C-alpha positions in Angstrom: 178.0 149.4 81.5 175.5 151.7 79.7 173.5 151.0 76.4 172.8 154.1 74.2 169.1 154.7 73.2 169.5 157.6 70.8 169.2 155.4 67.7 165.5 154.5 68.8 164.2 157.8 70.0 164.5 159.9 66.6 161.1 158.8 65.1 158.3 161.2 64.9 155.4 161.2 67.4 152.0 160.3 66.3 149.0 162.5 67.5 146.7 160.8 70.2 143.2 159.9 68.9 140.4 162.2 69.7 136.8 160.6 70.2 135.9 160.8 66.6 139.3 160.8 65.0 141.5 158.2 63.8 145.1 158.0 62.5 145.8 158.9 59.0 147.4 156.4 56.5 150.8 158.2 57.1 150.6 157.9 60.9 149.5 154.4 60.7 152.4 153.7 58.5 154.9 155.5 60.8 153.6 153.8 63.7 154.1 150.3 62.1 157.7 151.4 61.0 158.7 152.2 64.5 160.3 149.2 66.3 162.5 150.6 68.8 165.5 148.5 70.0 165.5 147.5 73.6 167.9 149.4 76.0 167.9 146.2 78.1 167.4 142.8 76.4 168.3 139.2 77.1 170.4 138.7 74.2 172.5 142.1 74.3 172.6 142.9 78.2 175.6 141.7 80.5 174.3 141.9 84.3 176.3 142.1 87.3 174.8 139.7 90.0 175.2 138.5 93.4 174.4 134.8 94.6 176.1 134.5 97.8 173.0 135.0 100.2 174.5 138.3 101.5 172.7 141.8 101.4 174.5 144.3 99.1 173.6 147.2 101.1 174.4 145.7 104.5 175.7 148.4 106.6 174.7 151.3 104.6 172.1 153.7 106.0 170.4 153.5 102.5 169.3 150.0 102.1 168.4 150.7 98.5 171.8 152.0 97.8 172.5 148.9 95.8 169.8 149.9 93.2 171.4 153.5 92.4 174.3 154.7 90.3 177.5 154.7 92.1 177.1 151.5 94.1 180.3 149.7 93.8 179.4 146.1 92.2 183.0 145.5 91.0 183.2 142.3 93.1 180.2 140.6 91.6 179.9 138.1 89.0 178.8 139.3 85.5 177.0 137.2 82.8 174.1 137.3 80.2 170.7 135.9 80.9 168.7 133.8 81.1 169.5 133.1 84.8 168.1 130.2 86.6 168.5 126.7 88.2 166.9 123.6 89.3 167.8 121.4 92.4 166.6 117.7 92.8 167.9 115.2 95.4 170.9 117.6 95.8 171.8 117.8 92.3 171.6 121.4 90.8 171.0 121.8 87.0 170.4 124.6 84.8 167.2 123.0 83.3 164.6 124.9 84.6 161.9 122.6 82.8 161.8 120.3 79.8 161.4 123.4 77.6 163.6 126.1 79.5 167.2 125.9 80.1 168.9 128.8 81.7 172.0 130.5 79.8 173.5 131.4 83.2 173.1 128.6 86.0 172.5 130.3 89.6 173.7 128.5 92.7 170.7 127.2 94.5 172.2 126.7 98.0 173.4 129.3 100.4 177.3 128.9 100.9 178.0 126.1 103.2 174.2 125.2 103.7 171.6 123.1 102.5 169.2 125.9 102.3 168.5 127.9 99.3 169.6 131.5 98.6 167.2 134.0 100.0 167.5 136.7 97.5 169.5 137.1 94.2 170.5 140.8 93.2 171.0 142.0 89.7 172.3 145.4 88.3 172.6 146.6 84.6 172.9 150.3 83.3 171.8 152.2 80.2 172.3 155.9 79.0 169.7 158.4 78.0 170.8 161.8 76.5 168.8 164.9 77.4 167.7 165.3 73.7 166.3 161.8 73.9 164.7 162.3 77.3 162.8 165.0 76.0 161.2 162.9 73.4 160.6 160.0 75.5 157.2 158.8 76.7 158.3 156.1 78.9 160.3 152.8 79.2 158.5 149.6 79.2 159.7 146.4 80.7 159.1 142.6 80.5 160.2 140.0 82.8 159.8 136.3 83.8 160.6 135.2 87.3 160.4 132.5 89.8 159.4 133.0 92.7 159.2 136.8 93.4 160.8 139.8 92.1 161.1 143.7 92.6 162.4 145.8 89.8 164.1 149.3 90.7 165.2 152.0 88.1 167.4 154.8 89.7 166.3 153.6 93.2 162.7 153.6 92.6 160.6 150.6 92.6 158.7 150.1 89.2 157.5 146.4 89.7 157.0 144.1 92.4 155.7 140.4 91.8 154.9 137.9 94.6 157.0 139.7 97.1 155.0 140.9 100.3 155.5 143.9 102.1 158.4 143.7 104.3 160.0 140.7 102.6 162.2 143.2 100.5 166.1 142.6 100.5 167.5 139.4 101.8 164.6 137.2 102.7 162.5 134.4 101.4 159.3 135.8 99.8 156.1 133.8 100.0 153.9 135.3 97.5 150.4 134.0 96.1 152.3 132.0 93.4 155.4 129.7 93.6 155.4 128.8 89.7 157.0 130.7 86.7 155.3 134.2 86.5 155.8 137.0 84.1 155.1 140.9 84.4 155.1 144.1 82.5 156.1 147.4 84.1 156.7 150.9 82.8 159.5 153.5 84.0 158.1 156.9 84.1 160.2 159.9 82.9 160.5 161.3 86.4 162.6 158.2 87.4 165.0 158.6 84.6 168.0 161.0 84.0 169.7 162.3 81.3 173.1 160.3 81.0 173.6 157.0 83.0 170.6 155.1 84.5 170.8 152.0 86.7 168.3 149.1 86.7 168.4 146.5 89.8 166.5 143.3 90.4 166.1 141.4 93.5 164.8 137.8 92.8 163.4 135.6 95.7 163.0 132.3 96.5 159.9 131.6 98.5 161.4 129.1 101.0 164.5 127.3 102.2 163.4 124.0 100.2 162.6 125.7 96.9 163.2 123.5 94.0 163.8 126.3 91.3 164.9 129.9 90.4 164.4 131.8 87.3 165.2 135.5 86.2 164.7 137.0 82.7 164.3 140.6 81.8 163.7 140.1 78.3 163.4 143.9 77.4 163.2 147.5 78.5 162.1 149.5 75.6 161.8 153.3 75.0 158.4 154.3 74.1 157.2 157.5 72.2 154.9 159.8 73.9 151.9 158.0 71.7 153.0 154.7 72.6 153.3 155.5 76.2 149.8 156.9 76.3 147.6 154.7 78.3 144.9 153.0 76.2 141.9 150.8 76.9 143.1 147.0 77.0 141.9 143.6 77.7 139.2 143.8 75.0 137.1 140.9 74.6 134.0 140.1 72.4 131.6 137.6 74.1 128.5 136.3 72.8 124.8 137.8 73.2 121.6 135.8 73.0 121.1 136.8 69.3 124.8 137.1 67.8 123.2 137.9 64.4 122.2 141.6 65.3 124.1 142.2 68.6 127.6 141.9 70.2 129.0 142.4 73.5 132.3 144.2 74.1 134.3 144.2 77.3 137.5 146.1 78.1 139.6 147.5 80.8 140.0 151.3 81.3 143.0 153.0 80.4 143.8 154.7 83.5 142.6 154.1 87.2 140.4 157.0 87.1 138.4 156.2 84.0 134.8 155.9 84.9 133.0 156.2 81.4 133.2 153.9 78.5 132.0 153.9 75.0 132.2 151.9 71.8 132.4 153.3 68.3 131.2 151.1 65.3 130.5 151.1 61.5 130.2 148.7 58.6 133.3 147.7 57.4 132.2 148.1 54.0 131.2 151.7 54.8 128.3 153.4 56.5 127.5 155.7 59.6 129.6 155.6 62.7 127.6 154.9 65.7 128.3 154.9 69.1 126.9 153.0 72.4 127.7 153.5 76.1 129.7 151.0 77.8 128.9 151.2 81.6 131.4 150.8 84.3 131.3 147.1 85.9 131.7 146.1 89.6 135.1 146.1 90.8 137.7 143.3 90.4 139.9 142.1 93.3 142.8 141.7 91.0 143.1 145.3 90.1 141.8 149.0 90.6 141.1 149.5 87.0 137.7 150.3 85.8 136.1 147.5 83.6 133.4 148.2 81.0 130.9 146.5 79.1 128.7 147.5 76.4 126.4 145.8 74.0 126.2 146.8 70.3 122.6 146.2 68.9 120.8 146.8 65.8 123.3 145.0 63.7 122.8 143.5 60.3 123.4 139.6 60.0 126.5 138.1 58.0 128.2 141.6 58.2 131.7 142.7 59.1 132.1 145.7 61.5 135.0 147.9 62.6 134.7 148.9 66.2 137.0 150.7 69.0 136.7 151.2 72.7 137.3 154.5 74.9 137.7 155.2 78.4 138.2 158.8 79.4 139.4 160.2 76.2 141.7 157.5 75.2 140.8 155.2 72.3 141.7 151.6 71.4 143.1 150.9 67.7 140.2 149.7 65.2 139.2 146.2 65.5 136.9 143.9 63.3 134.1 141.5 64.0 131.4 139.6 62.0 127.9 138.8 62.9 126.5 135.5 62.7 124.8 134.3 59.3 121.3 132.9 59.3 122.0 131.1 56.0 125.6 129.7 56.8 125.7 126.2 58.2 129.7 125.6 58.2 131.8 127.4 60.8 134.6 126.4 63.0 135.5 127.1 66.7 138.4 126.3 69.0 138.2 124.3 72.2 140.9 124.9 75.1 141.6 123.3 78.3 143.3 124.8 81.2 145.6 127.8 80.4 146.5 128.5 84.1 150.2 127.7 84.1 152.8 129.1 81.4 150.4 132.1 80.6 153.5 133.8 79.5 155.2 131.0 77.7 153.1 128.1 76.7 149.6 129.8 76.4 150.5 132.3 73.7 152.4 129.4 71.7 149.1 127.3 71.9 146.9 130.1 70.9 149.0 131.0 68.0 149.1 127.5 66.8 145.5 127.1 67.0 144.7 130.3 65.1 147.2 129.2 62.6 145.3 126.0 62.2 141.9 127.5 62.2 142.2 131.1 60.9 138.5 131.4 60.2 137.2 130.3 63.7 134.3 132.1 65.0 135.4 131.9 68.4 137.0 129.7 71.1 135.5 127.8 74.0 137.6 127.8 77.3 136.8 125.0 79.8 137.9 127.0 83.0 141.1 127.9 84.9 142.2 130.4 82.5 144.4 131.7 85.4 146.0 130.0 88.4 145.0 132.8 91.0 142.0 135.1 90.3 143.4 137.9 92.5 146.6 137.8 90.5 146.2 140.5 87.9 149.5 139.5 86.3 148.0 136.2 85.3 145.0 137.8 83.8 147.1 140.4 82.0 149.0 137.1 80.3 146.2 135.5 79.5 144.6 138.2 77.8 148.0 139.1 76.0 147.9 135.4 74.6 144.3 135.9 73.6 144.8 139.7 72.4 144.0 139.2 68.7 141.4 136.5 69.0 139.7 137.9 71.9 139.1 141.3 70.3 137.8 139.9 66.9 135.8 136.7 67.8 133.6 135.4 70.6 134.9 133.9 73.7 132.9 131.5 75.4 134.5 130.8 78.8 133.4 128.5 81.7 134.8 129.3 85.1 137.0 126.8 86.9 138.1 126.4 90.4 141.0 128.4 89.9 138.9 131.5 89.0 137.7 131.5 92.9 141.2 131.4 94.0 141.7 134.5 96.0 138.3 135.6 94.6 135.6 133.6 96.2 132.8 136.0 94.6 134.4 135.9 91.3 134.7 139.6 90.9 137.6 139.5 88.2 135.6 137.0 86.1 132.5 139.3 86.1 134.5 142.2 85.5 136.2 140.8 82.5 133.4 138.9 80.8 129.9 139.9 79.7 127.7 136.9 79.0 123.7 136.5 78.3 121.7 136.8 81.3 119.7 133.6 80.7 121.1 131.8 83.9 118.8 129.6 85.9 115.7 131.0 87.8 112.3 129.5 88.9 110.8 129.6 85.5 113.7 127.3 84.3 114.5 124.8 87.0 111.3 122.9 86.5 109.7 120.9 89.6 112.6 122.0 91.7 111.3 125.5 92.1 108.4 123.8 94.3 111.0 123.4 96.9 111.2 127.0 97.4 107.3 127.5 97.9 105.8 127.5 101.5 106.3 129.1 104.9 108.4 126.4 106.5 112.2 127.2 107.5 113.1 124.4 104.8 111.2 126.6 102.2 112.4 129.8 103.3 115.9 128.5 103.2 115.5 127.0 99.6 114.2 130.5 98.5 117.2 132.3 100.0 119.5 129.7 98.3 117.7 129.8 95.0 117.6 133.7 94.7 121.1 133.8 95.4 122.3 131.1 93.2 120.4 132.7 90.4 122.2 136.0 90.8 125.6 134.2 91.4 125.0 132.0 88.3 124.9 135.2 86.0 127.8 134.9 83.5 128.7 131.7 84.8 125.8 129.7 83.9 124.6 130.8 80.3 123.9 129.5 76.7 124.4 131.2 73.4 123.1 129.9 70.0 125.2 130.4 67.0 124.2 129.3 63.5 122.3 126.0 64.7 124.7 125.4 67.4 123.9 125.7 71.2 127.0 126.7 73.4 126.0 125.9 77.0 128.2 126.6 79.8 127.8 125.5 83.4 129.7 126.0 86.6 131.1 122.8 88.3 132.9 124.5 91.1 131.3 124.1 94.6 132.4 126.2 97.4 130.2 126.9 100.5 131.7 130.6 100.4 129.9 131.6 97.4 127.1 129.2 97.5 125.9 130.7 100.8 124.2 134.0 100.7 124.3 136.7 103.7 121.6 136.5 106.0 120.5 132.9 105.2 117.4 132.1 107.1 117.9 129.8 110.1 116.9 126.2 109.7 117.5 123.4 112.2 115.8 120.4 110.5 117.9 117.7 109.1 116.3 118.2 105.6 117.4 122.0 105.6 119.2 122.6 102.2 122.1 124.3 103.7 123.3 120.8 104.8 123.6 119.6 101.1 124.2 122.9 99.3 127.0 121.6 97.3 124.9 118.7 95.7 122.1 120.9 95.5 124.0 123.5 93.4 124.7 120.7 90.8 121.2 119.7 90.9 119.9 123.1 90.2 122.1 123.4 87.2 121.1 120.0 86.2 117.4 121.2 86.3 118.2 124.4 84.3 120.3 122.2 81.9 117.4 120.0 81.3 115.1 122.9 80.4 117.6 124.7 78.1 118.2 121.3 76.2 114.6 120.6 76.0 113.9 124.1 74.5 116.9 124.2 72.1 115.9 124.4 68.3 119.6 123.9 67.6 120.9 120.9 65.7 124.0 120.7 67.9 124.4 120.8 71.5 127.7 121.7 73.3 128.3 121.7 76.9 131.5 123.1 78.7 132.2 123.1 82.1 135.7 122.6 84.2 135.6 119.4 86.5 135.2 116.2 84.6 132.3 113.9 85.1 134.8 111.0 84.0 138.1 112.3 85.6 141.5 111.3 84.0 144.2 112.0 86.2 145.2 110.2 89.5 143.3 110.6 92.6 140.4 112.5 91.0 136.6 111.7 91.1 133.5 113.6 90.6 130.6 111.4 91.5 128.2 114.1 92.3 128.6 115.8 88.9 128.5 112.3 87.2 125.3 111.5 88.9 123.5 114.7 88.2 124.6 115.7 84.8 125.5 112.6 82.9 121.6 111.6 82.8 120.8 115.1 81.3 123.5 114.7 78.9 122.5 111.2 77.7 118.7 112.1 77.6 119.2 114.8 75.4 122.1 113.3 73.4 124.4 116.2 73.9 126.8 116.4 71.1 130.2 117.2 72.9 130.8 117.6 76.8 134.0 119.8 76.7 136.0 119.8 80.2 139.4 120.5 81.8 140.8 120.7 85.3 142.7 117.1 85.1 145.9 118.5 83.1 145.5 115.4 81.0 143.9 114.4 77.8 141.0 111.9 77.4 138.3 111.3 75.2 135.5 108.5 75.3 131.9 107.6 75.5 129.3 105.8 78.0 129.3 102.3 77.1 125.7 102.2 76.6 125.8 104.4 73.6 128.3 101.8 71.6 127.0 100.3 68.4 127.2 96.8 66.9 130.0 98.5 64.7 133.3 98.9 66.1 134.3 102.5 65.9 130.7 103.9 65.9 128.9 105.1 68.8 125.7 107.1 69.0 125.5 109.2 72.3 127.4 112.0 73.7 131.2 112.3 73.4 133.2 113.2 76.7 136.5 115.0 76.4 139.2 116.2 79.0 141.8 118.7 77.6 144.7 120.5 78.7 146.1 123.6 77.0 148.5 124.9 79.7 151.9 123.9 81.0 150.7 122.1 83.9 150.8 118.2 83.9 149.2 115.6 86.1 149.9 111.8 85.9 147.0 109.3 84.5 145.1 107.4 86.9 145.9 103.6 87.2 143.9 101.1 85.5 142.5 99.7 88.5 141.1 103.2 89.9 140.1 104.4 86.3 136.9 106.4 86.9 135.6 105.8 83.2 136.0 102.1 83.3 134.8 101.9 86.8 131.7 103.7 86.0 130.6 102.3 82.6 132.6 104.5 80.2 135.2 104.0 77.7 138.5 105.9 77.1 139.0 105.9 73.4 142.2 107.9 73.7 144.1 109.3 76.5 147.4 111.1 77.2 149.7 112.7 79.8 152.2 115.4 79.5 151.0 117.1 76.5 149.4 120.4 75.9 146.7 120.4 73.1 144.1 122.7 71.5 141.0 121.6 69.5 139.4 122.5 66.3 135.7 121.8 66.1 134.3 122.1 62.5 130.6 122.2 62.3 128.5 121.6 59.0 125.0 120.9 58.3 125.0 117.1 59.0 128.5 116.9 60.4 130.7 117.9 63.5 134.2 117.1 63.1 136.8 117.3 66.1 140.3 117.5 65.8 142.7 117.8 68.6 146.3 118.9 67.8 149.5 118.8 70.1 151.0 122.2 70.8 153.6 121.1 73.4 155.1 118.2 75.1 156.8 118.1 78.4 159.0 115.4 79.4 158.0 111.8 78.4 154.5 111.9 77.0 152.0 108.9 77.4 149.8 108.0 74.8 146.8 105.6 74.9 144.5 104.5 72.2 142.0 101.9 72.9 143.4 100.8 75.9 146.9 100.3 74.3 150.1 102.1 75.1 151.7 103.6 72.1 155.3 104.7 71.8 156.4 108.0 73.3 157.3 109.4 70.0 154.4 108.3 68.3 153.3 111.9 68.1 155.3 115.1 68.1 154.3 119.1 68.6 151.9 120.0 65.7 150.6 116.5 65.0 146.7 115.6 64.8 146.5 113.6 67.8 142.8 112.7 67.9 139.9 113.1 65.8 136.3 111.8 64.9 133.1 113.1 63.1 129.7 113.4 64.6 127.2 112.7 61.8 123.4 113.6 62.5 120.1 114.1 60.6 117.5 116.6 61.2 115.5 113.7 62.6 118.2 113.2 65.3 119.8 110.0 63.8 123.5 110.1 65.0 126.6 108.4 64.7 130.0 109.4 66.3 132.4 107.8 64.1 136.0 107.3 64.6 138.9 108.5 62.1 139.2 105.7 59.3 135.9 104.3 60.0 132.9 104.5 57.4 130.1 106.3 58.4 126.7 104.4 58.4 124.0 105.1 56.1 120.9 106.6 57.8 117.3 105.8 57.0 115.6 108.8 55.4 113.1 109.8 57.6 112.0 112.8 56.0 108.8 113.0 54.2 108.8 113.0 50.6 108.3 116.6 49.2 104.7 117.8 48.5 103.7 119.3 45.3 101.0 122.0 46.3 100.7 123.4 42.8 101.2 121.0 39.9 101.2 121.2 36.1 98.2 120.9 34.0 97.7 117.8 31.6 98.1 120.3 28.7 99.8 123.3 28.3 98.5 125.2 25.2 100.5 127.8 23.2 100.9 129.5 20.0 103.9 129.2 17.7 106.3 132.1 18.8 105.0 132.1 22.4 107.4 132.0 25.4 106.1 129.3 27.5 106.9 129.2 31.5 106.0 125.8 33.3 106.2 126.2 37.2 105.3 124.0 40.2 105.4 124.6 43.9 106.5 122.2 46.5 107.2 122.0 50.0 109.2 119.7 52.5 111.3 119.6 55.7 114.3 119.9 54.0 115.9 121.9 51.2 114.4 121.0 47.8 116.1 120.4 44.5 114.5 120.2 41.0 115.2 118.5 37.8 113.1 119.1 34.7 112.6 116.2 32.2 111.0 116.0 28.7 110.2 113.4 26.1 108.7 113.3 22.6 105.8 110.7 21.8 106.4 107.6 23.8 110.1 108.0 24.2 112.1 108.1 27.2 112.5 110.7 29.6 115.7 112.7 29.6 116.8 115.6 31.8 116.5 119.0 30.4 119.9 120.6 30.7 120.4 123.5 33.4 116.8 122.9 34.2 116.9 122.8 38.1 114.3 125.3 39.5 110.7 125.2 40.2 110.1 127.1 37.0 111.3 126.0 33.4 111.2 128.6 31.0 111.1 127.5 27.2 112.5 129.6 24.2 110.0 130.5 21.4 107.9 127.7 20.7 107.9 126.3 17.0 105.7 123.9 15.5 107.9 120.7 16.3 107.7 121.5 20.0 104.1 120.6 20.1 103.5 117.4 21.3 106.5 117.4 23.8 106.0 116.3 27.1 107.5 117.9 30.3 107.6 117.1 34.1 109.8 118.1 37.1 111.3 115.7 39.7 111.3 117.2 43.1 113.8 116.0 45.6 114.3 116.5 49.2 117.3 114.4 50.9 117.0 111.1 49.4 113.1 111.0 48.4 111.7 112.3 45.4 108.4 113.0 43.8 107.3 113.6 40.3 105.0 116.2 38.9 102.1 115.4 36.5 103.4 115.5 32.9 102.2 118.3 30.9 102.0 118.0 27.0 102.7 121.2 24.9 99.5 121.5 22.7 99.3 123.6 19.8 96.4 126.5 20.3 96.3 127.1 16.6 93.2 126.6 14.5 93.8 124.3 11.7 93.8 126.5 8.3 90.9 126.5 5.9 91.4 127.5 2.4 89.2 130.3 1.3 90.7 130.1 -2.1 91.4 126.8 -3.3 92.8 125.2 -6.8 90.5 124.1 -9.6 90.6 120.5 -10.7 92.1 121.8 -14.1 94.1 124.5 -15.1 94.8 125.2 -18.8 97.6 127.2 -20.3 98.9 128.1 -23.6 102.1 126.2 -24.5 105.2 128.3 -23.5 103.4 130.7 -21.5 103.5 131.4 -17.7 100.9 130.0 -15.3 100.2 131.4 -11.7 98.5 129.1 -9.3 97.0 130.8 -6.2 95.6 129.9 -2.9 94.6 131.4 0.3 93.8 129.9 3.8 93.0 131.3 7.0 93.7 130.6 10.6 94.1 132.4 14.2 97.8 131.8 13.8 100.4 132.5 11.1 99.8 130.3 8.0 102.7 129.3 6.0 102.5 127.5 2.7 104.7 125.0 0.5 104.1 123.7 -2.9 104.1 120.3 -4.2 104.2 118.5 -7.7 103.2 114.9 -8.1 105.8 112.6 -9.1 104.6 109.3 -9.8 102.4 108.2 -6.7 104.0 110.8 -4.5 104.0 114.3 -3.8 107.3 116.4 -3.9 108.0 119.6 -2.4 109.1 122.5 -4.7 112.1 123.8 -3.1 111.7 127.4 -2.3 107.9 127.5 -3.1 106.5 129.0 0.3 104.0 131.6 -0.7 100.4 132.0 -1.7 101.1 131.6 -5.2 103.1 129.5 -7.5 104.2 130.9 -10.8 105.3 128.3 -13.3 107.5 129.8 -16.3 106.9 128.6 -20.0 104.6 125.7 -19.3 104.9 123.1 -21.9 104.3 120.0 -19.9 100.9 118.8 -20.2 99.0 116.8 -17.4 101.2 118.1 -14.6 99.4 118.1 -11.1 100.1 120.7 -8.3 98.9 121.4 -4.9 99.7 123.5 -1.9 100.1 122.6 1.7 98.9 125.2 4.4 100.4 125.0 7.9 99.4 126.8 11.1 101.1 125.7 14.3 101.2 121.8 14.4 98.2 121.7 11.8 98.7 120.8 8.1 96.0 121.1 5.5 96.2 120.4 1.8 94.6 122.3 -0.9 92.7 120.5 -3.8 95.1 119.2 -6.6 95.2 121.0 -10.1 96.1 119.2 -13.7 97.7 121.7 -15.9 96.5 121.3 -19.4 98.7 122.7 -22.4 96.8 124.3 -25.1 98.7 124.7 -28.5 98.3 127.9 -30.8 96.5 127.2 -34.3 98.7 127.6 -37.5 97.5 127.8 -41.2 99.2 127.0 -44.5 98.0 128.1 -48.1 98.8 126.9 -51.7 99.6 130.1 -53.4 99.7 128.6 -56.9 100.8 125.4 -58.7 102.1 124.2 -61.9 101.2 120.7 -62.8 102.1 119.8 -66.4 102.3 116.2 -67.7 105.7 115.3 -68.4 107.1 117.9 -66.0 107.8 118.2 -62.3 105.2 119.6 -60.3 105.6 123.2 -58.8 103.7 124.2 -55.8 103.8 127.8 -53.9 103.3 127.5 -50.2 102.9 130.1 -47.4 102.9 129.0 -44.0 101.7 131.3 -40.9 104.7 129.9 -38.9 108.0 128.5 -39.7 108.5 125.0 -40.1 108.4 122.0 -42.5 105.8 121.6 -45.0 105.1 118.2 -46.7 103.8 118.6 -50.2 101.7 115.8 -51.8 100.3 115.6 -55.1 97.9 112.8 -56.0 96.4 112.0 -59.3 94.5 108.8 -59.5 96.2 106.0 -57.6 99.6 107.6 -58.0 101.2 110.2 -55.7 104.4 112.3 -55.7 105.5 114.1 -52.6 108.4 116.2 -51.0 109.3 118.3 -47.9 110.9 121.5 -47.3 111.3 124.3 -44.6 109.4 127.5 -44.9 109.5 130.6 -43.0 106.9 132.5 -41.0 104.5 134.2 -43.6 107.0 133.6 -46.3 106.2 132.0 -49.8 108.0 129.4 -51.1 108.0 127.5 -54.3 108.6 124.0 -54.1 109.5 121.5 -56.9 108.8 118.0 -56.4 111.6 115.6 -57.3 109.6 113.6 -60.1 107.8 114.6 -63.2 104.1 113.7 -63.9 103.7 111.2 -66.4 103.3 112.6 -70.1 99.9 111.2 -70.7 98.4 112.3 -67.5 95.2 114.1 -67.6 92.5 115.6 -65.5 92.5 117.0 -62.1 95.2 116.3 -59.4 94.9 116.8 -55.7 97.6 118.9 -53.8 97.8 118.3 -49.8 100.3 120.4 -47.9 100.8 119.7 -44.3 102.8 122.3 -42.0 104.7 121.1 -39.0 105.6 123.9 -36.8 109.2 124.1 -35.8 108.6 124.6 -32.2 106.1 122.8 -29.9 103.7 125.6 -28.9 101.8 125.6 -32.2 99.6 123.0 -33.8 100.1 121.7 -37.2 97.9 122.7 -40.1 97.1 121.4 -43.5 95.5 122.5 -46.6 94.0 120.4 -49.8 93.6 122.0 -53.3 92.5 120.4 -56.6 94.4 121.6 -59.7 94.1 120.6 -63.2 97.0 119.0 -64.9 97.9 120.6 -68.3 99.2 118.5 -71.2 102.2 119.3 -73.0 102.0 119.7 -76.8 
């Protein structure tokens, strides 16, 4: 039956990238929108299949007739995938594994026999029109299989996995792998026809006693010409010795013929596009593609860059990385155990979960056995596919495991795929061990040959890289005489010849280098990664040589984390000698065994426990779980967290020696965590989750003030004052300025936390204020000398002062004037005496004081001159009031005996006059109002006696109407006339 593809082949084509071109936004959008539907898929395709252990083309001259159109498969069974089965103790089941159940169960045994079906045969069809074929680039297929498979399209073989040549057709196929594998393949245009097309697959058991079978061709998808164009793949970033300014980039070429590689890069924020060469690397045994590696240099720290790679004329898509930051102490990284098995199923799920948990991780550390068989390129392809996004954007720190040597004793695939710092061991970095190769004896010559060979071989498998105060160290725990023995090894017959002990010496050689690398490390944190554990966890495993040579080095230098794999179990613990008196707190290296793949081993028994039998404690251990680890690094802490990514069968969990319930943890849970606390002086505590961290004694020196404050800081009013100190310490400094007035308490100056304190414009009230700064480093502080703000202004001097007395006519205005001099601005205020005190006159602040219509006598005034913080008082002046003179005249008088006296009066001012007439001992008087300069006749009220004779005295007293004039008086004698 056929499936049309026309619906998925009508999108436009995207032009191939040229060396310096990149897709336009429209092209990128179109590419993102294309999501071609598969012509073959697990969900939608019904397969014809044969499971009766017979060969479908038996008797046909064309053995591949069953793979072509026109073959009669009407008698075959039909079903949808997935297909599979498992047999155990004669019982068959569709459950291939704990996490995989076949949709269609296959018969495991040949008819009437207790042996397995040798080969299963599958057929399906799809259609392509002529127009669609004209626009098609190729088809891409993906399948998973166990144990071996061959895929044909229209009779042409397009994929073969774990089926050796000569094993085609009806036969067991003993390939390099007997576990679940996956693969990708392409169908070129020349194998396709317009109209009906046939896809056929043969799936082999590997032996008569095989326990399982699996087949799932998950997709066969049309690709456009652009999508089908081969591009560089397996792009991976690996660290250099200087991750602040450089970056390694390695990739696989687009085609078998490519021999030149390039890397283009530019700052993400904008900048010049640059290019470096990526030289061709030595060939890998896993495939015939060229591998290229380039190092980008001259980068800026803490900067994001875009880059892409090229082989031949094909360019990859743009990708991004960021350089390390000298000023940043905090970052996180991921730690994985063995991926190895389940590379196309479990591994990508583990990586996805890890990246979701730690999306900002700067990279990942891998403890070996990335794959199962190094010569199997499908496994490498799947490992890189799981790491595709992470490997191309963050650094990968990988250690080789024993399976990296499987089928590849010289690790050609490893060295083709990875580029690491060339700081591997040599004579200058292995200490006194180098002396063994000195001399002209057979033993020395053999040491020389071994050391030279090991140094070369250790390249990219034994290395270190520093990243933001953390040294990542990788060593190679695998011991195999094939790679440890150089060609043309000098002969040596003595018992002490090193070749007789080469495996142990290889470990000792690395121990010497490790001791040197840790001794020279300036990093606060040191993390060591390798494959085979020094403390094995799974049953039947033990590595006494590694333990003997490497553990003393780890303990000597107090390595923080020792990250391992190999055992396909989980364990974490410590050496008993590093336990402290506080439960849940240790102070030495932490040893970890992790598993990040689908392969699982049993835990060792308590009696044979390698940890407890060798002076170590397992805090936690588990079996049948797959984990990933997030390690968060900060300035003074390193926090480790292990998460469960997958559970197979029935898990076993142990904590502190006690077994936990099988359902105590589920996928996604945080299963293990602890925090390493460390000071810059090396004080350290490894603290279990939930345990309070101890407080360390502060061993840092107190800060040293190298430039202090003076006892006084002089200033003029209005000046801006800056107070500053210089200090130094072994740690970051902090500052807090303080102030006080007089003998009061010191108080913090708000927001004054730098080495310099800038005051606003100084006013007089600021003088006398004291300042100091408290400088702190860690928990230790030192206080500067206090400085007092001192007025630099000279005290005012009165150049013009007030007289002791100032006289003013009553009612007139009076102006008092002073003048004081100083080197600063002089300000004045005037005061008036009130009783025994002086009171400020509001608003009277100049050199002069004007008093209006002064009438109060004997008032006292003075001036206060201020310059800076100085005040000087002028002399006080007493104001005396002077009244104006007046006059009064008697213009005429009529004094007649027996009549009332009449007196004519004229005053110089208005007022009241009192007229008094005195004659003898008698007097007569009256008062009257007078106007200014106006004559007034005043008649007294009583008549003079009739008999009065002689002269009388007239006295007139003028009292002015206002207070500004003085009284006046006139006396005049007048003759009294008698009446006839």
